[in-house]
C-alpha positions as CSV (number, residue, x, y, z in Angstrom):
1,M,-26.4,-11.3,-2.6
2,I,-23.3,-13.3,-3.0
3,E,-23.8,-16.9,-1.9
4,P,-21.3,-18.3,0.4
5,A,-18.7,-20.4,-0.7
6,R,-18.2,-24.1,0.0
7,D,-15.5,-26.0,0.9
8,G,-13.5,-26.0,-2.2
9,E,-15.1,-23.3,-4.3
10,R,-15.0,-19.7,-4.7
11,T,-17.8,-16.9,-4.6
12,S,-16.4,-14.9,-8.1
13,S,-17.8,-12.3,-10.3
14,P,-16.2,-10.3,-13.3
15,S,-14.5,-7.0,-12.6
16,D,-13.5,-3.9,-13.7
17,T,-11.0,-3.5,-11.1
18,P,-9.4,0.3,-10.4
19,G,-5.4,0.6,-10.4
20,P,-3.9,2.1,-7.4
21,P,-3.9,5.8,-6.4
22,A,-4.7,7.8,-9.6
23,D,-5.1,4.7,-11.9
24,A,-8.0,4.8,-13.9
25,P,-10.2,1.6,-14.2
26,D,-9.8,0.1,-17.3
27,S,-9.6,-3.6,-17.1
28,P,-12.1,-6.4,-16.0
29,G,-10.8,-9.5,-14.1
30,T,-12.3,-13.0,-13.8
31,H,-12.1,-14.5,-10.2
32,G,-12.1,-18.3,-10.3
33,S,-10.1,-18.3,-13.4
34,P,-6.2,-18.6,-13.8
35,D,-4.4,-15.5,-14.1
36,T,-3.8,-14.6,-17.8
37,S,-1.5,-12.3,-19.1
38,G,1.2,-12.1,-21.9
39,S,1.0,-13.7,-25.1
40,P,-0.4,-16.0,-26.7
41,A,-1.2,-18.6,-23.2
42,D,-1.1,-15.4,-21.3
43,M,-4.1,-13.1,-23.1
44,P,-7.0,-12.4,-21.1
45,A,-10.1,-15.1,-21.2
46,G,-11.8,-14.3,-23.9
47,T,-9.6,-11.9,-25.9
48,A,-8.0,-15.1,-27.9
49,G,-9.3,-17.4,-30.0
50,A,-9.3,-18.8,-33.4
51,S,-10.9,-15.7,-35.0
52,G,-8.5,-13.6,-33.0
53,P,-9.0,-10.8,-30.3
54,A,-12.0,-10.3,-29.2
55,T,-14.0,-6.9,-29.5
56,P,-15.5,-4.5,-27.0
57,Q,-19.0,-5.8,-27.8
58,D,-17.5,-9.4,-27.7
59,R,-16.9,-9.1,-24.0
60,P,-19.5,-9.5,-21.4
61,P,-20.4,-6.5,-18.9
62,L,-18.0,-5.6,-16.9
63,R,-18.4,-5.0,-13.1
64,R,-15.9,-3.6,-10.3
65,D,-14.1,-6.3,-8.0
66,R,-15.4,-4.4,-4.8
67,Y,-13.2,-6.7,-3.1
68,V,-10.4,-5.7,-4.3
69,D,-11.5,-1.9,-4.5
70,W,-11.7,-2.7,-0.5
71,L,-8.6,-3.8,-0.3
72,R,-6.6,-1.3,-1.7
73,A,-8.9,1.5,0.4
74,V,-8.7,-0.2,3.8
75,S,-4.4,-0.3,2.9
76,L,-4.2,3.4,2.6
77,V,-6.9,4.3,5.2
78,V,-5.0,2.1,7.9
79,V,-1.6,3.9,7.0
80,V,-3.6,7.3,7.6
81,V,-5.0,6.4,10.9
82,W,-1.5,4.9,12.1
83,H,0.2,8.2,11.1
84,W,-2.8,10.0,13.1
85,A,-3.3,8.0,16.1
86,F,0.3,6.7,16.7
87,T,2.6,9.3,16.0
88,I,4.6,10.9,19.0
89,L,6.3,13.9,18.6
90,E,8.9,15.4,21.0
91,W,11.0,18.5,20.9
92,G,14.5,18.3,20.5
93,P,17.6,21.3,20.1
94,D,17.0,20.9,16.3
95,G,12.8,20.8,16.4
96,P,10.5,18.3,16.2
97,S,11.0,14.5,15.7
98,P,8.8,11.7,15.9
99,T,8.8,8.9,17.8
100,S,6.1,5.8,18.5
101,P,4.4,4.1,21.5
102,L,5.6,0.8,20.5
103,G,9.0,1.6,21.8
104,F,7.4,2.2,25.1
105,T,4.6,-0.3,25.2
106,S,5.8,-4.5,25.5
107,G,4.2,-6.4,23.4
108,L,2.6,-4.1,21.0
109,W,4.4,-4.6,17.9
110,I,2.3,-7.8,17.4
111,L,-0.3,-5.5,15.9
112,T,2.2,-4.3,12.8
113,W,1.5,-7.7,11.5
114,L,-1.8,-6.6,11.0
115,L,-1.9,-2.8,10.6
116,Q,1.4,-2.6,8.2
117,V,-0.4,-3.1,5.2
118,L,1.9,-1.9,2.4
119,P,2.9,-5.4,1.2
120,L,-0.9,-5.9,0.7
121,F,-1.0,-2.2,-1.1
122,F,2.0,-3.7,-3.7
123,Y,0.3,-6.9,-4.0
124,V,-3.0,-5.6,-5.2
125,G,-1.2,-2.9,-7.2
126,G,0.5,-5.8,-9.5
127,H,-2.8,-7.1,-9.8
128,V,-4.7,-4.0,-11.1
129,H,-1.4,-3.1,-13.4
130,L,-1.6,-6.3,-15.1
131,L,-5.3,-6.4,-15.7
132,S,-4.9,-2.5,-16.9
133,W,-2.1,-3.3,-19.2
134,N,-4.2,-6.5,-20.4
135,R,-7.0,-4.1,-21.3
136,A,-4.6,-1.5,-23.1
137,R,-2.8,-3.8,-24.9
138,E,-6.2,-4.9,-26.8
139,R,-6.9,-1.3,-27.8
140,G,-3.6,-0.9,-29.2
141,V,-1.6,1.2,-26.6
142,G,1.7,0.4,-26.8
143,I,3.7,-0.5,-23.1
144,G,5.6,3.2,-23.5
145,A,2.8,4.6,-23.6
146,F,0.8,2.7,-21.1
147,V,3.7,3.1,-18.4
148,W,4.1,7.1,-19.0
149,R,0.8,7.9,-18.4
150,R,0.4,5.9,-15.1
151,I,3.7,7.5,-14.4
152,R,2.4,10.6,-15.2
153,S,-1.0,10.6,-12.9
154,L,0.6,9.3,-9.8
155,A,3.9,11.6,-9.7
156,I,2.0,14.9,-10.8
157,P,0.1,15.5,-7.6
158,A,3.0,13.7,-5.1
159,L,5.7,16.1,-6.6
160,A,2.7,19.2,-6.6
161,L,2.4,18.5,-2.8
162,A,6.1,18.1,-2.0
163,G,7.2,21.4,-3.7
164,T,4.2,23.5,-2.4
165,W,5.5,22.6,1.2
166,A,9.0,23.1,-0.1
167,V,8.4,26.6,-1.0
168,L,6.4,26.9,1.9
169,G,9.1,25.6,4.3
170,A,11.6,28.0,2.4
171,F,9.6,31.1,2.8
172,V,8.8,30.5,6.3
173,T,12.4,30.2,7.5
174,W,13.3,32.8,5.4
175,A,10.4,35.1,6.7
176,F,11.0,34.6,10.4
177,G,13.8,32.8,10.7
178,I,12.5,29.7,11.9
179,G,15.6,27.5,11.8
180,W,13.8,23.8,12.1
181,M,11.0,24.4,9.6
182,D,13.2,22.0,7.4
183,R,12.1,19.2,9.8
184,V,8.7,19.9,9.4
185,V,8.7,19.5,5.9
186,L,10.3,16.7,5.8
187,L,7.9,15.1,8.5
188,V,5.0,16.3,6.1
189,I,6.3,14.5,3.0
190,S,8.3,11.6,3.9
191,P,5.0,9.0,4.0
192,L,5.3,9.9,0.0
193,W,8.5,8.0,-0.1
194,F,6.3,4.4,-1.1
195,I,4.8,6.6,-4.0
196,G,8.5,6.8,-5.4
197,V,9.2,3.4,-5.1
198,Y,5.5,2.6,-6.5
199,L,6.6,4.6,-9.7
200,V,10.3,2.9,-10.1
201,L,7.7,-0.3,-9.9
202,I,5.5,1.5,-12.9
203,A,8.8,2.0,-14.7
204,L,9.9,-1.4,-14.2
205,L,6.2,-2.7,-15.6
206,P,8.0,-4.0,-18.9
207,V,10.6,-6.2,-17.3
208,A,7.9,-7.5,-14.6
209,L,5.9,-8.9,-17.5
210,W,8.5,-10.2,-19.3
211,L,9.4,-11.9,-16.2
212,H,6.1,-13.4,-15.7
213,R,5.4,-14.4,-19.4
214,R,9.3,-15.9,-19.4
215,Y,9.3,-17.8,-16.0
216,D,6.1,-17.8,-14.2
217,V,6.1,-18.7,-10.6
218,L,10.3,-18.7,-11.0
219,A,10.3,-14.9,-10.5
220,L,8.7,-14.9,-7.3
221,I,11.4,-17.7,-6.0
222,W,14.3,-16.0,-7.5
223,L,13.3,-12.5,-6.2
224,A,12.5,-14.0,-2.6
225,G,15.6,-15.7,-2.9
226,A,17.5,-12.1,-4.1
227,A,16.1,-10.3,-0.5
228,L,17.6,-13.1,1.3
229,V,20.8,-13.1,-0.3
230,V,20.6,-9.3,0.5
231,D,19.6,-9.7,4.3
232,V,22.9,-12.3,4.5
233,L,25.2,-9.4,2.4
234,R,23.8,-7.0,5.0
235,L,23.6,-8.4,8.8
236,R,26.4,-11.4,8.3
237,Y,28.8,-9.1,6.5
238,G,28.0,-5.8,7.8
239,Y,27.3,-4.3,4.0
240,E,25.0,-2.1,5.0
241,A,24.5,-0.3,1.8
242,A,23.5,-3.3,-0.1
243,G,20.4,-3.6,1.9
244,W,18.8,-0.7,0.4
245,L,18.4,-3.2,-2.9
246,N,15.7,-4.5,-1.0
247,M,13.4,-1.5,-1.2
248,I,12.8,-2.8,-5.2
249,I,13.4,-6.6,-4.7
250,V,10.9,-6.9,-1.4
251,W,8.5,-4.3,-2.7
252,G,9.0,-5.4,-6.3
253,L,8.1,-9.4,-4.9
254,A,5.1,-7.8,-3.6
255,H,3.7,-6.6,-7.1
256,Q,4.8,-9.3,-9.0
257,A,2.9,-11.7,-6.4
258,G,-0.3,-9.6,-7.7
259,F,0.0,-11.0,-11.2
260,F,-0.8,-14.2,-9.7
261,Y,-3.9,-12.8,-7.8
262,D,-6.3,-14.5,-10.1
263,R,-4.6,-17.9,-9.5
264,V,-4.4,-17.6,-5.7
265,V,-8.8,-16.7,-5.8
266,A,-9.2,-20.0,-7.7
267,L,-7.3,-22.0,-5.5
268,P,-9.8,-24.4,-3.7
269,R,-10.5,-22.7,0.0
270,R,-8.3,-25.0,1.9
271,F,-5.2,-23.3,0.4
272,D,-6.5,-20.4,1.7
273,A,-6.0,-21.2,5.5
274,A,-2.4,-23.0,3.8
275,I,-0.8,-19.7,2.6
276,L,-1.7,-17.7,6.1
277,W,-0.5,-20.5,8.1
278,T,2.8,-20.6,6.0
279,G,3.2,-17.0,6.1
280,L,2.2,-17.0,10.1
281,F,5.0,-19.9,11.1
282,S,7.5,-18.0,8.8
283,L,6.7,-14.7,10.7
284,F,7.3,-16.1,13.9
285,G,10.6,-18.5,12.9
286,L,12.2,-15.4,11.5
287,V,11.5,-12.8,14.6
288,Y,12.1,-15.3,17.4
289,S,15.4,-16.0,15.6
290,G,16.6,-12.9,17.0
291,I,17.9,-12.0,14.0
292,Y,15.0,-9.8,13.1
293,P,12.9,-7.8,15.4
294,G,9.5,-8.5,15.7
295,S,7.6,-5.2,14.7
296,M,6.9,-4.6,11.1
297,V,7.6,-0.8,11.4
298,G,10.5,0.9,12.9
299,V,10.6,1.4,16.7
300,P,13.2,3.5,18.5
301,G,15.6,1.1,20.1
302,D,15.5,-1.8,18.2
303,K,19.0,-2.8,16.4
304,L,17.4,-2.3,13.0
305,S,13.9,-2.0,11.1
306,N,12.1,-4.3,9.1
307,M,11.2,-1.3,6.8
308,A,13.8,1.1,6.0
309,P,15.1,-1.1,4.3
310,P,12.5,-3.9,4.0
311,T,13.9,-7.3,5.3
312,F,12.9,-10.6,4.3
313,V,10.4,-10.8,7.2
314,I,8.4,-8.7,4.4
315,V,8.5,-11.6,2.6
316,A,6.9,-13.6,5.1
317,L,4.3,-10.8,6.0
318,L,3.0,-10.6,2.3
319,I,2.2,-14.5,2.2
320,F,0.6,-14.0,5.8
321,Q,-1.7,-11.3,4.6
322,I,-2.4,-12.5,1.3
323,G,-4.0,-15.7,3.0
324,L,-5.6,-14.1,5.6
325,V,-7.6,-11.5,2.7
326,E,-8.3,-14.9,0.8
327,V,-9.5,-16.4,4.3
328,V,-11.8,-13.5,5.1
329,R,-13.0,-12.8,1.6
330,P,-16.2,-15.1,1.8
331,S,-17.4,-13.0,4.5
332,M,-16.5,-9.6,3.0
333,E,-17.9,-10.2,-0.4
334,R,-21.0,-10.6,1.0
335,L,-20.9,-7.6,3.3
336,L,-19.8,-5.5,0.0
337,A,-22.9,-7.0,-2.0
338,R,-24.9,-4.6,0.6
339,P,-26.1,-1.5,-0.8
340,R,-24.8,0.5,2.5
341,W,-21.5,-1.3,2.4
342,Q,-21.1,-0.4,-1.8
343,G,-21.7,3.1,-0.6
344,V,-18.8,3.2,1.8
345,N,-16.5,1.3,-0.3
346,E,-17.0,3.5,-3.1
347,T,-16.5,6.9,-1.2
348,V,-13.7,5.7,0.3
349,N,-12.0,4.5,-2.8
350,R,-13.1,8.3,-4.2
351,F,-11.1,9.8,-1.6
352,A,-8.4,7.1,-1.3
353,L,-5.6,9.3,-3.0
354,P,-6.3,12.9,-1.9
355,L,-6.7,11.8,1.7
356,F,-3.4,9.8,1.9
357,L,-1.8,12.7,0.1
358,F,-3.2,15.4,2.3
359,H,-3.4,13.6,5.8
360,T,-0.2,14.8,7.0
361,T,-1.0,18.2,6.2
362,G,-4.0,17.9,8.0
363,M,-1.9,16.5,10.4
364,A,0.5,19.2,11.0
365,I,-2.2,21.9,11.3
366,W,-4.2,20.0,14.2
367,V,-0.6,19.4,15.4
368,A,-0.1,23.5,15.3
369,L,-3.7,24.3,16.4
370,T,-3.1,22.1,19.8
371,W,0.4,23.5,20.6
372,W,-1.3,27.0,20.2
373,L,-3.8,26.5,22.3
374,A,-1.9,24.5,25.1
375,G,0.2,27.3,25.0
376,G,3.9,25.9,23.8
377,R,5.6,23.2,22.6
378,P,5.6,19.4,23.6
379,A,8.0,18.1,26.2
380,A,11.3,17.0,25.0
381,L,10.1,13.6,26.3
382,V,6.5,12.5,25.7
383,R,5.8,9.0,26.9
384,P,2.3,7.5,26.2
385,D,0.5,7.1,29.3
386,L,-3.1,6.7,30.3
387,S,-4.3,10.0,29.4
388,W,-2.0,9.9,26.1
389,W,-4.2,6.6,24.9
390,L,-7.3,8.4,25.8
391,E,-6.5,11.1,23.3
392,R,-5.7,8.8,20.5
393,P,-9.7,9.2,19.1
394,L,-9.7,12.9,19.5
395,A,-6.1,13.0,17.5
396,V,-7.3,11.2,14.9
397,A,-10.6,13.0,14.4
398,G,-8.9,16.2,14.7
399,A,-6.3,15.7,12.0
400,L,-9.4,14.2,9.9
401,V,-11.3,17.5,10.5
402,C,-8.2,19.6,9.3
403,T,-7.7,17.4,6.4
404,L,-10.9,17.5,5.0
405,P,-11.1,21.4,4.2
406,V,-7.3,20.7,2.5
407,I,-8.9,17.9,0.2
408,M,-12.2,20.3,-0.7
409,L,-9.6,22.9,-1.9
410,F,-6.9,21.2,-3.4
411,G,-7.7,17.7,-4.0
412,R,-11.1,17.3,-5.5
413,R,-9.7,17.0,-8.8
414,W,-8.1,13.9,-8.2
415,A,-11.5,12.6,-6.1
416,A,-13.4,13.3,-9.0
417,R,-11.1,11.2,-11.2
418,R,-11.5,8.4,-9.0
419,H,-15.2,8.7,-9.0
C-alpha cells in the first residue's frame, strides 16, 4: 500500500511505463527524481557513471507506473464516452451531420475544461516517448529505427481502419446509389485526426529531443509564445490559414511538456496547487476576455473553435490539467495499489487502442439499428430535451455492445499486444 504523501513529499515508485496507443512498454521512469534525458547530463538515472552505461543486470527491478497507465487509459475512454453520449446526428439534404448539446444548453461548456483531455494525452505521450527512447538508446537502437517502429505500430491499424471504411463507402455508393455514404465514412474516421497529429510528433521526435537537451524549459516558453503569435496573426490580422500551424505548435508543446513529467512529480506538493490555479486563472482570463469561446471543443454558433485549429487557450488548459492530475495523484495512487483497481487499470489499458479505433464503428452500427427499429431517419433538427438526456446511458451502453464484437473480430491482435 502506498502511504499518503506528507506536505512537501511525494509517493513515488520506479516504473516500466507503457506508451501511447501501440507503444510497447520498454522504459523505466523514476518518480520523485529530476527528469533525465539526453547526454551526458540528460542520461537516465542509473545509466551513466564512472564505469559507463549500466547493464540490464545493474538496473533495479522494473514496475509499471500505474498512474501513467491510468492517465493514458482515462484520456482515451473519456474521448470515447464523449462521442457516444454527446453526439447529436441531424439529417439534412446531404445526409447526416453531427452537432452537440453544448450549443443548446447554457453553461454546459464548463464541463469541457475537465472532459477535453487531449492535452493530457499528448503530455503523457511525451513522457513515455522520452523514457522509451532512453531505454532504446541503452540497447543501441538508433533514433531513426526508434521513430520508424513507433510510426509503423500506430499507423498500420489507423490506416487499415480508414482504408476499410473508404472501400466499404465506395462499394455502398456504387451498389445502392447512396449519395451521402461519403459523409458517413467521414464521420466514422474523423476522430482519427489526432492520431495523424501524433504521428507527425513522433516523426519530429529527434527535433523535440534536441530542443529538450539544448534549451530545456526555454523550448516550452518558445512554443507557447509561438502559439500566441499565431493567434494574433489569425484573430487580430485575419490570417486564418496561419491558425493551422498551431496543430503542431500547441500539440507539440503538450508533447514536449511530457519530457518534464518527472520534474513535475518531484516538486513539493504545494506546487501542484500552484500549477492548477495558474492554469485555471489563465483559462478564466482568456475565455472572459471575449476573444476566445468558453468551450474546449467546437460548438455550433461559436465564432471560432478552440480545437480546430487549437488556440492558446489549449495551452492554459494543459497547465490546468497537469496541476489537476498532480493534485489527485496521492489519492489515485492509493486506489491503484488495490488489486481490484489494478485489474480494472490493466483491462482498460489492454483494450484502450482497439476501443478508440473501433468506437465510431460500433456507434455507427448502433445508430443504424436504432433508426431501423424506429422506422426512419432522425429529424432535420434534433434538440436535447429531457427524454434525450435520459437516453444517454442507453446510447453509451448500446454503442459499447455494438463495439465489443468489432473489437473481438478485428482488434484482438492489438489488445493482445498491449497485454
